[in-house]
N, C-alpha and C positions, 0 to 999 in steps of 0.2 A: 521530455524523452532524449534517448540518445540515440539520436539521427543525423545521419551524415549526409548534410545540406551542403550545397544544393541536389535538390534529386530531379535527374531527368524525366520526363513524361511524355506520353503522346495521350492527346485528346482523341476518342474514335467514337463512333455512332452505328449502331447497329440498326435500320430502320426506326431513328429517332430514339432507343435505349443507348443512353451515353456513358462512357467509361473513360477514366483515367487509368494507362495501361502503365507498367514501370518494367523494363528490365530489370530482374532483381537476380540474375544470377552471381553476381557480389551482393552480399547483403548490406541494404542501406538502411533498413527500418527493422531493429530487433521484433520477432515475433510477438513479445511480450509487449510490446507497444503499436502493434499495426491497427487492433481494433479502434483504440482512440485517435490514431494517425487519420485512418480511413474515414471516422466520423466526421474529423474535422475540414480534410480538403475537399470532401463531397459537398460541403455547404455550399448553396448557392449564394450568390450576393457576396459572402464573406469570404468566399476563396473559391476554387476553382470551378467546385460544383459538378455533381454526375449522379447517375443512379447507382454508380458500383466502381471497385476500384480491383485491376488485376494485376497482381505480381507475378510474373513470368520467371520460371526458377528452372534450375538443373532437375534432371530424371536419369536414373540409371535402369528404367523401364521403358522408357519413350523418348520422343523429341525432345519433350520437355516436361514442366509440371506447371501449372498454375494454382495460386492462393487467392482465391475469389472472395470479395465481401459485399454485401450488400451497403449503399449510403450509410445505414444507420452502424455501419458496424459489425452486424451478424453476419453470420456465414452459412450461406444456402448449398443445398447440394449440388447445384448444377444452374447454367442461366444458358440458355442457347444462342441469344444475339451477344452476351458477352464472348462466349467459345469462339464463333465466328470472329469476332475481334482479336482474338488471341492469337488465331490461328493465322489470318492477314498479317497482324505484327511479326510473328516469329517468322513467317516468311519472307518478309521486308529485311529484316535485321539477318535474315541467312542462317537463323536457328533451327529451321526446317526446312523440306522442299515443298513441292506443290502438293504433295500427298503426305500426310504426317500424321502424328498419334501423340495425343498428350494427355497425361494424369488429372484427373481430378476426384471429388470426394464421392461422385457417383460413378467411379471406374476410370478406364481408359478410354479416350476420344476419339475417333478417326474424322479427319478434315481432309478437304481438298480446295485449293486454290483454282478458281476456274477459269482460263483462259487468261492468266496472269492481270486480272481485271480485280474490282472489288466485290465480285461476286466469291461465295465461299459454300461450300456446301458440307453438311456435317451430319455425319451417322449418329443419330442418336440413340441412348440405350433403350433398350424395348419398356414399353410401359408396362408399369404392373399396378395391382390393388384397384381394379377397374370397377365402379360402382353406379349404380342406375337407379333411379325410383327413390332418391333421396328428398324429403320435404325441409323447407325452409320459409318461415315468414317472412316476405318483403312487402313493406307498404301496404300492412294489412291484407295479403293475398297470400295464400299458401302456393309456392310454387315449386316444382319439379326441377330437381338438382342433379347432373351428374358428377362422378369424381374419378380420377386417375392420377398417380404418380408418373410424370413424364420426364422424370428427372430430378423434379419438385412436387411439392403436391398442388392439385388444380383442379377447381371445381368450375365445372361450366353450365351455363344457364342459356338457354335457345329462349328469344323475343323474336316477334313479328319486325320485320323491318318496318322504321317511321315511328316505333316506339321510341319515347323520351327515356333514358335510362341515367338514374341517381348515382352514376358509376362510384363514387367516393360512400355515398352512403350505405347503399346495398354491399360493396365490396368490403367495407368495415364489418357490418355483420356477418357476412359468409367468413371473413378470412378468421373471425374470431368463435363461429358457432361451435356448440359443444360436439358437433357431430363429427371435427375437424381436430380436434383437440389430442395430444398437447402440441404437436409443431404447427396447426392453424394451417391454412390454406392461402394461395391466390385464388383470386375469383374473375374469371371470364364470363361476358357477355356477348352472345355470339347471334349474329341476324344474318339468315341466307340473303345471298343476292341472288338476282335474275339468270345472272351469266353462269351460275352454278359455282361460283365460289363464296366466302364468306366475308364477313364484317366482323373482327373482334376488337373489344374494349376490354383492357386488363386492370383490376386493381391488385399491386403486387405485395407480398407480404416483406416486409423489410425496407420497402420504400414507403409504404402505408398513404398511398395515394394514384390513382391512375398514372400509368406509364405511356408513353407514346405506340411501345411496341413490347411483347414479351414471346421470344422463341418458344420457350416451351409451353406458354399458352397456347401461341397457335399452333402446335404439335395434338395438343389435347383437344383442343377445340374443333380441327380438323378430323381427327379420328371419331371423335363423336357424331359429328356431322355423317360421316360415312355409315358409320354402325345406324344413324337414323334415317337412313336412305336421302339425306339432303345434299349429300356432295359425294364424289368419288376422286381417288386419287389420280394423278394429281390434282391436289386443293389449294386454287390461290388465296390466299389470307389479306386482307387489306386491313392495315394495322391504325390505329387511331392518329397516328402522324402521317397517314395517307400512304405508304409505301406499301409494297406488298413481299409477301413470303411465300415460298412453295413448299409445301409437304408431301413428301413422297410416301408410300408405306404399302405393305401388303395386309389386308384385312383378313384375318381370321374368325372362324365360327363361332368362336367360344363365348361373348366377342372379346378379341384381342387384336394385337396388330404388331407386325415385326418388320426388320429392314425400314426401319424410319429415318428418313432423311429431311433435314431444315435447310431450305437453301435460300441466300437471301444477299444483301449488300454488308458491307463492313467497311466502312470508310474512315480513315485519316483526315481528320479535321485541322488540327495544329499540333506543334510541339513547343515544349516549355520547360522550364526549371522551375520547382516549388524552392522556396526561400522558407524560412523558419517563420517569419510573418504568415505565410498562408495558414498556420495553426491558430492563430489570435484569434 
């Protein structure tokens, strides 16, 4: 691969969803090499390791553009936790101000850095393709699932607090179920909490395992919780990693939601340089 090493990067975390972020306004990794590059440097144990990788690039429509990859080199439409990390990275580098916009596959996203700290608020694309009353067999029992695209496709299953959830097993079944083909879906397992919030565990498409958090999954889960009368905006979402995301939205009668905001921390963990040996 024709890559200009060393490649400087920042490791970031959005409520446990971790990313490698690269200032790519000057091309270091040719587009035709990016998917393979990502899949190699996102390997845990053998390289840096991450759920995904973000290239920050120039834009003539917004403050910047991002090119986002899942850890396996696939390209999703959107990632809420990654978008918050991209926003904070851009602000820290003087690429954008506290209020900014940037290009994604899902369209132009607006973000705001709150109080110059690690909290970032993101205006999400309006959710589309809301479906309820879907039935999937899990563990020998037919269960009712809801679905929406909150930037990327998400299936949502509500379970009682205290129920043991085989996230990887059930998530795999839902992710590849015929109902959600050909693109597949992410799978969210939601448990309402006594304080009015919800706990969400997510099996992510492209990672093919449970991740410590998923921003777009938290959005889908919070909106369906409100539709079912289990919560009300703003919804506090406790992630698998134990951090909290706040989802703010206006619920419509359709059912639908608009003015959807995802707020939570985006933390800078460390900076480094990738050498050619990171790909071995």
